[in-house]
C-alpha positions as CSV (number, residue, x, y, z in Angstrom):
1,X,0.1,-0.2,-0.1
2,X,1.1,3.7,-0.8
3,X,-0.7,6.9,-0.4
4,X,-0.8,9.7,-3.0
5,X,-1.0,13.2,-1.1
6,X,-1.9,15.9,-3.4
7,X,-1.8,19.3,-2.0
8,X,1.7,18.1,-1.4
9,X,3.6,21.1,0.1
10,X,0.2,22.0,2.3
11,X,-0.1,22.7,5.6
12,X,-2.0,19.4,6.4
13,X,-0.2,17.2,3.6
14,X,3.1,17.9,5.1
15,X,2.0,17.1,8.5
16,X,0.0,14.1,7.1
17,X,3.1,12.6,5.6
18,X,5.0,12.7,9.0
19,X,2.4,10.8,10.6
20,X,3.2,8.2,7.4
21,X,7.0,8.2,7.7
22,X,6.9,7.5,11.4
23,X,4.4,4.3,10.6
24,X,6.8,3.3,7.7
25,X,3.8,3.6,4.9
26,X,5.0,4.5,1.8
27,X,3.6,7.8,0.3
28,X,4.6,10.4,-2.5
29,X,3.7,14.0,-2.0
30,X,2.6,15.9,-5.1
31,X,2.1,19.3,-6.4
32,X,2.9,22.0,-9.1
33,X,6.2,22.7,-6.8
34,X,6.4,19.3,-4.9
35,X,9.8,18.8,-6.1
36,X,11.2,22.1,-5.0
37,X,9.1,22.4,-1.8
38,X,8.9,18.9,-0.1
39,X,10.5,18.4,3.1
40,X,14.1,16.8,2.8
41,X,13.7,13.0,2.4
42,X,10.6,13.0,1.4
43,X,9.4,11.8,-1.9
44,X,7.6,14.6,-4.2
45,X,6.7,14.6,-8.0
46,X,5.2,17.7,-10.4
47,X,1.6,17.3,-10.1
48,X,-1.1,19.9,-11.9
49,X,-4.7,19.1,-11.4
50,X,-5.2,21.3,-14.1
51,X,-2.5,19.3,-16.9
52,X,-3.7,16.3,-17.6
53,X,-0.3,15.2,-18.7
54,X,1.3,15.3,-15.3
55,X,-1.7,12.9,-13.8
56,X,0.2,9.5,-15.0
57,X,3.3,10.9,-12.8
58,X,2.5,9.7,-9.3
59,X,1.8,6.3,-10.8
60,X,4.7,5.8,-12.5
61,X,6.7,6.5,-9.5
62,X,8.8,3.2,-8.4
63,X,8.3,2.4,-4.3
64,X,10.7,0.7,-2.2
65,X,9.0,-3.0,-2.1
66,X,7.2,-2.2,-5.4
67,X,4.0,-0.9,-3.5
68,X,1.7,0.7,-6.0
69,X,-0.8,3.4,-4.6
70,X,-3.9,2.6,-3.6
71,X,-5.4,5.6,-1.3
72,X,-5.2,9.4,-2.5
73,X,-5.7,12.2,0.1
74,X,-7.5,15.0,-2.3
75,X,-7.1,18.5,-1.2
76,X,-8.9,21.0,-3.5
77,X,-7.0,23.1,-5.7
78,X,-7.6,27.3,-6.0
79,X,-8.9,27.3,-9.1
80,X,-12.8,28.1,-10.2
81,X,-14.8,25.0,-10.6
82,X,-12.0,23.0,-8.8
83,X,-14.6,20.1,-8.6
84,X,-14.3,19.7,-12.4
85,X,-10.3,18.8,-12.5
86,X,-11.0,16.9,-9.1
87,X,-13.7,14.6,-10.4
88,X,-11.7,13.8,-13.8
89,X,-8.8,12.6,-11.9
90,X,-10.7,10.2,-9.4
91,X,-12.3,9.0,-12.5
92,X,-8.6,8.3,-14.3
93,X,-7.6,6.6,-11.6
94,X,-10.1,4.4,-10.9
95,X,-10.1,3.4,-14.2
96,X,-6.2,3.2,-14.6
97,X,-4.5,2.5,-11.8
98,X,-7.4,0.7,-9.5
99,X,-7.0,3.0,-6.3
100,X,-9.3,1.6,-3.6
101,X,-9.8,4.5,-1.4
102,X,-10.2,8.5,-1.1
103,X,-10.0,11.2,1.6
104,X,-11.2,14.5,0.7
105,X,-10.8,17.7,2.6
106,X,-13.8,19.6,1.9
107,X,-14.2,22.0,4.8
108,X,-16.8,22.5,7.2
109,X,-19.4,24.3,4.8
110,X,-19.5,21.4,2.4
111,X,-22.6,19.1,1.7
112,X,-23.0,16.7,-0.9
113,X,-23.9,18.0,-4.5
114,X,-23.4,22.0,-3.3
115,X,-20.8,23.7,-5.3
116,X,-17.0,23.4,-4.3
117,X,-16.1,20.1,-2.6
118,X,-19.8,19.3,-2.2
119,X,-19.5,18.0,-6.1
120,X,-16.0,15.8,-5.3
121,X,-17.9,14.6,-2.7
122,X,-21.1,13.9,-4.2
123,X,-19.0,12.0,-7.1
124,X,-17.1,9.8,-4.5
125,X,-20.9,8.4,-3.4
126,X,-22.2,7.7,-6.6
127,X,-19.0,5.7,-7.8
128,X,-19.6,3.6,-4.5
129,X,-16.2,3.8,-3.4
130,X,-14.1,4.0,-0.3
131,X,-14.2,7.3,1.1
132,X,-14.2,9.9,4.0
133,X,-14.8,13.5,3.9
134,X,-13.0,15.7,6.6
135,X,-14.7,18.7,6.9
136,X,-12.2,20.9,9.6
137,X,-12.7,24.1,11.0
138,X,-10.7,26.9,10.6
139,X,-6.6,25.8,10.8
140,X,-4.6,27.3,13.7
141,X,-1.9,27.8,11.2
142,X,-3.8,30.7,9.2
143,X,-2.8,32.8,12.1
144,X,0.8,31.4,11.8
145,X,1.6,31.7,7.9
146,X,1.8,34.5,5.2
147,X,0.6,37.4,5.3
148,X,-1.8,37.4,8.6
149,X,1.6,36.5,10.6
150,X,3.4,39.2,9.1
151,X,0.2,41.6,10.1
152,X,0.5,40.0,13.8
153,X,4.2,40.3,13.6
154,X,4.7,43.9,12.0
155,X,1.6,45.7,13.6
156,X,-0.1,43.6,16.2
157,X,-3.5,43.9,14.2
158,X,-5.8,40.3,12.7
159,X,-8.0,41.5,10.1
160,X,-11.3,39.7,9.6
161,X,-15.3,40.0,8.7
162,X,-15.8,37.6,11.5
163,X,-17.4,40.0,14.0
164,X,-17.8,38.2,16.9
165,X,-19.2,34.4,15.6
166,X,-17.4,31.9,17.8
167,X,-15.0,28.9,16.2
168,X,-13.6,25.8,17.0
169,X,-9.8,26.4,15.6
170,X,-8.1,23.4,15.1
171,X,-4.7,22.1,14.7
172,X,-3.5,21.1,11.1
173,X,-1.8,18.5,13.5
174,X,-5.0,16.9,14.3
175,X,-6.7,17.5,10.8
176,X,-3.6,15.3,9.6
177,X,-4.1,12.7,12.5
178,X,-7.5,12.0,11.5
179,X,-6.7,11.8,8.3
180,X,-4.0,9.2,8.9
181,X,-6.6,6.7,10.3
182,X,-9.1,7.7,7.7
183,X,-6.6,6.8,5.1
184,X,-4.7,3.9,6.8
185,X,-7.3,1.8,8.5
186,X,-8.1,-1.8,7.7
187,X,-12.2,-0.6,7.1
188,X,-12.7,2.9,5.3
189,X,-15.0,5.1,7.4
190,X,-17.2,5.8,4.5
191,X,-18.7,9.1,6.5
192,X,-17.6,12.6,6.8
193,X,-15.6,13.7,10.1
194,X,-16.3,17.2,11.5
195,X,-12.7,18.4,12.6
196,X,-13.1,20.5,15.3
197,X,-10.8,22.2,17.8
198,X,-11.2,21.8,21.8
199,X,-12.8,25.4,22.5
200,X,-15.4,28.1,20.5
201,X,-13.6,31.3,20.7
202,X,-14.2,34.4,18.7
203,X,-11.1,36.2,16.9
204,X,-11.0,38.7,19.8
205,X,-10.4,36.0,21.8
206,X,-7.7,34.7,19.9
207,X,-5.6,37.8,20.0
208,X,-5.8,38.1,23.5
209,X,-4.3,34.5,23.9
210,X,-1.7,35.7,21.2
211,X,-1.4,38.5,23.6
212,X,-0.6,36.7,26.3
213,X,1.8,34.1,24.5
214,X,3.7,37.5,23.4
215,X,3.3,40.0,26.1
216,X,2.6,42.6,24.1
217,X,-0.8,43.8,22.7
218,X,-2.6,42.4,19.3
219,X,-5.8,43.3,18.3
220,X,-8.6,41.8,16.3
221,X,-9.9,44.7,13.8
222,X,-13.2,44.1,12.9
223,X,-14.2,45.0,8.8
224,X,-17.4,45.1,7.3
225,X,-17.1,42.1,4.5
226,X,-16.7,44.6,1.9
227,X,-13.9,46.1,3.9
228,X,-12.3,42.7,3.5
229,X,-12.9,41.7,0.2
230,X,-10.9,45.1,-1.0
231,X,-7.9,44.5,1.3
232,X,-7.8,40.9,0.2
233,X,-7.1,41.9,-3.7
234,X,-4.8,44.9,-2.2
235,X,-2.8,42.2,-0.9
236,X,-2.2,40.8,-4.2
237,X,-5.3,37.9,-3.5
238,X,-7.4,36.2,-6.9
239,X,-10.8,37.7,-6.8
240,X,-12.2,34.3,-6.6
241,X,-10.5,33.4,-3.1
242,X,-10.9,36.8,-1.6
243,X,-15.1,36.3,-2.1
244,X,-14.4,32.3,-0.9
245,X,-12.3,33.6,2.3
246,X,-15.1,36.6,2.7
247,X,-18.0,34.4,2.4
248,X,-16.7,32.4,4.7
249,X,-16.0,34.6,7.4
250,X,-19.2,36.4,7.0
251,X,-20.9,33.2,7.1
252,X,-18.7,32.9,10.9
253,X,-20.1,36.4,11.9
254,X,-23.6,35.1,12.1
255,X,-22.3,31.8,13.8
256,X,-22.0,29.3,11.5
257,X,-19.4,28.0,12.9
258,X,-20.2,27.8,16.3
259,X,-20.5,23.9,17.0
260,X,-18.4,21.6,19.0
261,X,-17.7,17.7,19.1
262,X,-15.0,15.0,20.2
263,X,-14.2,13.5,16.4
264,X,-10.3,14.0,17.2
265,X,-10.6,12.4,20.1
266,X,-12.9,9.7,18.8
267,X,-10.8,8.8,15.9
268,X,-7.5,9.3,17.1
269,X,-7.5,8.6,20.9
270,X,-6.4,12.2,22.3
271,X,-7.8,15.4,22.5
272,X,-7.4,18.2,20.4
273,X,-4.5,20.7,20.6
274,X,-5.5,23.7,22.2
275,X,-4.5,27.5,20.8
276,X,-2.7,28.1,24.2
277,X,-0.1,25.2,22.7
278,X,0.0,26.2,19.7
279,X,0.9,29.6,20.3
280,X,3.5,28.7,22.8
281,X,5.0,26.9,20.0
282,X,4.8,29.4,17.3
283,X,5.5,32.1,19.6
284,X,9.0,33.2,17.0
285,X,6.8,33.3,14.0
286,X,5.2,36.6,15.7
């Protein structure tokens, strides 16, 4: 058994690869920049959802021991109508390579048949294959990456249109841990998991926790949806992804993300990681 991880340089794929590596389960990272962006010592291959000529590349990889790819971790590409290439790739892997299991990261707002990852979810159901759909809440790691981290570090600010909406922020490590089980357990889950953190927090509360960890002020700046959209566009974010972020944030402001469960502990055997722990581990970033 070998496992293909799309989105190979992303937050969850790299952490999932670490779990697989520790368990001595063969895997392959796949993304447009995987060869240059993959961690040292991890096998990687160039793969582009929008370039069908690259789809065969993972299956040409030679694994030690002669393993072949039997399961795929599916991460959404940031393109318009991402379900189109994803569903076509799933069909290709079933027809040409007899892949047996798929684990899809669909996000907390996904439902079967809805535009977005719901279309991929529905396709897996229609095909009748072994599957699992992960519906994580918002990643803690979004605070420690990219522009958000820079704004916290340089200005002590977090900008969102989330208002006072409460969110069960979850670590990418916990998402990867659930994905590891879904991919490697002898029996496929054939269900969806909401992957949530241990507590509900507003962004004001997140800023307070970061301030406590850093020993200096951190402020959550409340924006309207339009203000947030224009700020993202001005920062160079694509119109598609800017609108996607704003829609998530304005939904969160209405309480859409306000839910809790025990899925991480039930699946992995341990509770989800706290924001305090995350902040203490990432102080140097801010």
